[in-house]
C-alpha positions in Angstrom: 0.0 0.0 0.0 1.4 3.4 -0.9 1.9 6.1 1.7 -1.0 8.0 0.2 -3.3 5.0 0.3 -2.2 4.2 3.9 -3.2 7.7 4.9 -6.6 7.2 3.5 -7.2 3.7 4.8 -10.8 3.1 5.7 -11.8 3.3 9.3 -14.9 1.4 8.7 -14.9 -2.2 7.5 -16.2 -3.2 4.1 -18.8 -5.4 5.8 -20.0 -2.5 7.9 -20.1 -0.2 4.9 -22.1 -2.7 2.8 -24.5 -3.3 5.6 -25.1 0.4 6.0 -25.5 0.7 2.2 -28.2 -2.1 2.1 -30.0 -0.5 5.1 -30.1 2.9 3.4 -30.9 1.7 -0.1 -33.1 -1.2 0.7 -30.8 -3.6 -1.2 -28.1 -3.9 -3.8 -27.9 -2.1 -7.1 -29.6 1.1 -5.9 -28.0 4.5 -5.9 -27.6 5.8 -2.4 -26.5 9.4 -1.7 -23.1 9.5 -0.2 -24.3 12.1 2.3 -26.9 9.5 3.6 -24.0 7.6 5.3 -23.9 10.4 7.9 -20.1 10.9 7.7 -18.3 14.2 7.4 -17.1 15.3 3.9 -13.4 14.5 4.5 -14.3 11.1 6.1 -16.7 10.2 3.2 -14.0 11.0 0.6 -11.3 9.2 2.5 -13.4 6.0 3.1 -14.8 5.7 -0.3 -11.6 6.7 -2.0 -9.7 4.0 0.0 -12.1 1.3 -1.0 -12.1 2.6 -4.6 -8.3 2.1 -4.7 -8.6 -1.6 -4.2 -9.4 -3.4 -7.5 -11.0 -6.3 -5.7 -13.5 -4.0 -4.0 -13.9 -1.1 -6.5 -15.2 -3.3 -9.3 -18.4 -3.7 -7.2 -18.8 0.0 -6.7 -20.4 2.4 -9.2 -20.1 6.1 -8.3 -22.6 8.5 -9.9 -22.5 12.2 -10.3 -26.1 13.4 -10.0 -28.1 15.9 -7.9 -27.0 16.3 -4.3 -23.9 17.0 -2.2 -20.8 16.4 -4.4 -17.7 14.6 -3.0 -14.3 13.9 -4.6 -13.7 10.2 -4.8 -10.1 9.7 -6.0 -10.4 13.0 -7.8 -13.7 12.3 -9.5 -17.0 14.0 -8.5 -19.6 11.7 -7.0 -22.9 12.2 -5.3 -24.1 8.6 -5.1 -22.8 5.0 -4.9 -24.5 1.8 -6.1 -23.0 -1.5 -4.9 -23.3 -4.7 -6.9 -24.7 -7.8 -4.9 -21.7 -9.8 -6.1 -19.7 -8.0 -3.4 -21.0 -10.5 -1.0 -18.6 -13.0 -2.5 -15.7 -11.2 -0.9 -17.2 -10.3 2.5 
């Protein structure tokens, strides 16, 4: 892990994040506003950017730039995330 990635390592487990996502969105494949996770802007960007840097995790995440509070996820604007159900294979 690079020094930059280590500085952005998630403080929430993937399992916890996915459980929160499912609770907020009512299931997989639905766009959930990043602000709905109830984290501060810096923490939201750090956590989601950290997971997005890991290929084995990021392939299940789809970030969308729509209406709402905009965050920078690895330098790209995003307002929502949708997570594919196949992520359960790695939990």
